[in-house]
N, C-alpha and C positions, 0 to 999 in steps of 0.2 A: 433334746428337741431336734428333730430333723429339719434342717433348713432347706428351702426350696432350691432346685437347680434348674438348668435349662434357661429359657427366656424369662428373666425376672427384671424388676425395676429396683434400682438402688436409690436410697435417699440418704444423703450425707448432710449432717448438721454441724455447725460450729459456732461458738459464741464469739461475737464481735467485740473487740477491745477487752479481752479477758484479763490481760496483764494490768491494765489500768483499774479494772474492776477489783482485782485481787488486792491492789494497793489501797483502794478505798475501804473495802470491807474487812480486810485482814482475816481474823479468825472466823468471821461470819460468811466468808466466801464459800466455804464447803457446803454450808446449809443451803445457800442460794443455788449453787450448782446442782445439788441433789434435787431441789424442788423443780428446777428447769428440766432435768433429765426425766423425772417422773411424769411431768406434764406431756413431754414428747412421747414417752413410752405409752402412756394411756391413750393418746391419740392414735398411735400406730396399732396397738393391740385391738382397738375398737373396730378396725377394718381388716383384721387378720394379718397385720404386719409382724415381722420378726426383728427384734434387735439382735445384731450379730457382733457388736463390739463397741468399745469406747476407746478414746485416746485423748488424754488430757480433758479438755472441755468439749470434745467432739463426740457425737453419738451417731452410730450407723444402723440403718434399717434396710430390710429387703421385703419386697412385696411380690405377689404372684402376678399382678397386673398393674399397669400404670394408673388406672383410675383410682385404685385404693391408695397408691402412693401420693397422688395429688390431694385426695381427701384428707389423708393423714397430715400432710404438710400444712395445709390450710388450717385444719383444726388445731394443730400444734401451735402455729403462729397466733391464732386467735386466743388460745388458752394462755399463752405467754403474755399477750397484751392485756388480758382481763385479770391476770393474777396480781395479788398484792405483794409488793417487794419492799424491802427496807429502804430507807432514804439513801439515795445514791447507788442502789443495787439493782436497778431494772435491767433485766437480761434482754439483749438484742441478738437474735440468732439468724445466721445466713444459712440457706439451704440450697442444695443442688441435687438433681436427679437425672438418671439416664437408664434406659431400657436396653438390655442386651443379653448375650449368652454368658453364663457364668458356671464355673465348676468349683467344687470344693476339694482342696488338697491339704492334708495335715490339719484339718479342722478349720481352714481359712478359705474365704473366697479368693479366687484367682482369676485374672483375665483383664482385658482392656476395658470392659464395661465398668469394673470397679474403679479403675484409674480415671476414667472419663467423668464419672459421677463426682469423684473427689476434686477434680480440676474445675468442674462447673461450680461446685460449692465455693471453691477458692476465689472466684471472681465476683461472688455475690456480696451485697452489703447487708447489714443487719436488718432483719424484717423481710428480706427478699426471698422469693422462691424461684429459682431458675431451672429450666428443663432443657434437655437436648432436643434437637430436631426429631430424633427417633421417637422419644417419649411423646412429644407434641403430636407427631403424625399419627401415632397409634391411638391416642385419645380422640383426635379429630375424626379419624376413620371410623372408630366405633360409635361415633355420635352419642357419646355419653352426656347425660344432662347433669350439670353440677349445681344448679340452683344458686346462681350468683357468682360463679367463677368464670373468668375469661382469660385469654392469653394475649400478651402484647409482644410483638416481634421486636426484639432489640437489635436485630441485624447480626452480622458476623462479629464474633468476639475472639480474641486471642486467648488460647489456653496454654498453660505451662506444659512444655514437652510435646506440643502438637505442632506439626509443620505449617499448617495453614489455619486461618481463622475459621470458626465454626458458628453457624447460625444458632442463636440462643433465644429462648422465649421466657418471658416472665409471667408467672401465675398471679392473677389479680383477683382478689375477692371483694365483691361489691357489697356483700352483706354476710351475716352469719351463715355458715355452711353447715348443714346437718346431713345425716344419712337419710335415705328414702323415708318418707312418712309412713303412716300406719299401713298403707297398701303394700309397702316393700317387704318382701319375705326373705329372710336370711337363712341360708341352707348350708349344711355340712354334708358332704357325700362320703359314705363309708363303703368300701368294697376292696377286696384284696387284689383285684385286677386293675392295673393302671389304665388299660384301654377302656374298660367299662366306666371308670370314673371320668375319663376324658370325654366319653360320649355323652354322659349325663350332663356334664358341665357345659358342653357345647349347646345342648338343647336348652338348658335352663338359662344360661347367660344371654340368650337371644331374646328373653322376655324382659320387658321394662320393669315389671313389678317383682322380679325375682333376682336375688344376688347370691351367688355361691361364694361363701366366705372362707371355706376351708375343706380339706379332704383328710381322710384317714384310711390306712390300709388294713387295719384289724380292729377288733373290739377294744383292746386296751388303749390304743392310740385314739380311738373314737371318744372314749370317756374323757381323756385329757383335753382333746381339742374342743369338745362341746362345753366343758367346764370353763375353758379359756375364752372361747369365742361367743358364747351365749347365743346360738342361732335360734330361729323360730322352729325350724323343721330339720330333722335328721333323716336322710335317706340311708337306711341301714340294711346291708346285705345280711342274709341269714347265715350262710355257711362261710366261715372264715377260720383260718388257723389260730391256734392258741385260744383266744377269747372270741367266741362266736357272737353273732348278732343278738341272739336271745339273752345271753348273759350280759352283754354290754347294755342292752335295753333295761334289764333289771337294775343294774348298777346306776344308770343314769336317772331313771324315773323313780328310783328309791331314794334319791337325794332331794331334799327340800330346796337346794340351790339351783336345780335345773328345772326350767319351765318349758323346754323344747318338747315338741311332739315328734314321735317316731313313726316313720312310714317304712315298713319292712319290704325288702325286695327279694324275690326268689326266682329261680329259673323254672321250677316245675309247679303246676297247680296242685299236684298231689303231695306237696311238701308236708311232711309229718310235723313240722314245727309251727304250723298255722295257729293251732290252739294255744300252744305255749307262748307264742308271740303276743296273742291277745291277752292272755293272763298276765304277761309281763308289763302290759300297759300300752302296747303299740296302738296307735290311732288309725293306722291304715296298713293294707297289705296288697302289694302290687306285683305283677309279673314283670320281669326285666324286659320282655319284648313288647310292653305296652306301647301303643303309638305315642309319639311325642306330644300331640295335643291332649291326650288323655292323662299323660303324666303331669303336664302343667296344670290341667284342671283339677286333678286329684290333690296336688300340693296346695293349691289355693283353697280348696274345700276344707282340707285338714287345718290349714292356717286360720280359718275362720271358726275353728272350734268343733267342726263336725268330724265324724268318723267315716272311713271309707274302705271298702274291700273291693277288689276286682271281681267281676261277675263269676268267673270260674272258681275263685277262692270262696266266694259266698256260697256257691252251690255245694262245695265240699263241706263247709261248716254245717250247712243245713242238713246235709245227708248224714253227717256224723251225729248230730243231735237227734235226728228222727230215729236212729237206731236205739235210742235210750227210752225205756218205758217211762211213762208219766209217774211221778212220785207223789203228787198232791192234786187233789181235786179242788176246784174253786171257781168262782166267777171270773171272767176276763177283767183285766184292769180297766177302770173307768177312764174316760177321756174328758178333756176340758168342756166339751159341750154338755155332757151329762152333769158335770159339777157346776155348770154355769159360771165358769171362770174365764178370764181373758187369757190369751195365748202367752203374753208376757208374764202373767202371774204363774202359769204352769211352768214356764221356763225357769222362773226363780225357784220354785219348789224342787224342780229337777236338779238344779245346781246345788241346793242345800242337801238333797238326798245323796248326791255323788260325794259331796264333801264329808258328810257324816260316815259314809261307808268307806271312805278313803279310796275312791275310784276316780280315774282321770277323765273318763268320758262315757257315753252311753253304750259303746261296744263292751267295755268292761262290765257295765251294769247288766247287759244281756247275758254275758257269760256267767256272772254271779247268780242271776235269776235261774238259769238252767241248772247250775251246780247245786243250788239249794232246794230245787224242786218247786220254786215259787211259780214257774210257768213250765209248760210242757208242750212239745210240738203237736200240732193237730194231726 
C-alpha cells in the first residue's frame, strides 16, 4: 500500500486508562482491544484513510485532507460509544490530529507533523478529539459542512517538547455524523500523471455534491483502491503503463462486489479504444480537455444511472457503426406510447432486460444490439 505524502493529516488515537482496563479484563483485554481497533479502522477506511501503525493500544492513521480525518475521528468515537462491551470493559479513546508536511523514510513517517499529532493526542481525555490550529484553520477555510460537528476553542495548551503553548480546538459532535447523503458522489481518479489527477481533484472538490475519496496511478492500483474505497464513480484514464484503463475496467466491472460506474478519459477523440471501453462496461467516455462544468455535469448524470459520451466521441461511434451493413430487417422497436404503458413501467422492463442480458446500462445494450444485428444504422 502506498501511503500518501506531502501535506496530509495525521490522526493519533490512544486508549485512556489501558493499564487499569487490562487488570480488570485480564485475558479478555486482547479481544476488547482488537474490537476497538477494528471500529477505528472501519471509520478511517470509510473515508479513504490509511492505518500506518500501532503501538501498544495506540493506532495511527493518515488522511489526504483534514475533512476526512475529522469525519473518521467522529465516526470512530460514535462507533465506540455505540458498541457493546463486556462488564467493566468500555473503551475510552483520546484522539489528536494535525495537518502538515510529511515524508516517508525507511517505511515510516518522519517529521514534526507526526510528533505534533502525537503530542496533541497526549493531552486529550477519553472521548475527546483535539485538533491543531492548522487543521482547524484548513477545515474552516474550506467551509466544509459537517452536519452536526462544531469546534470549541480550548485556548493555548502546553504540549510536551514544545517551547510555547499552542492553541487547541476540540471537535464536538451534536448528533450522529454521516457521510454526504444520496446526492453526494464519491469518486476515485485514475491517471498515470500526477498533475492530471491534481487538476481533476481541484475541479471536483470545489463541488458540494462531489467528493474525491482516492487516486490511483495505474490500472492495477485502481482495482485495489476501488475495491477498498467503494466509490460511486471511477474516472479512468485509457492509456496507462502495465494495466491500462480498459483492462482495469474489465476487472472491476466483472466483479459482483463492485457497483461503481466507470467514466473513461482520453486525450484524443480518435481513440481506438472507445468501442472496447463500451464493451468493457464503461458508462461514459470524455475527453480530458472537457470544460470543468461539463465534467461535473457528466459525473452527476452517470451517477444517476444514465450513460454519457462526449459529442465528438459519439460522432466517432456513430460513424463506425454506419460503416457496417445492416444484418437484419425488421420493424423499429416499439415505444411506450404504442404499447400504452407508463414510463415507469417501461423503465422497469428495461432494467429487467439489462439484468437478464448481464449488461450494466443502455450503452452496453446499444452495443449488443448492433453486434447481434438487432438494429442497423439508418
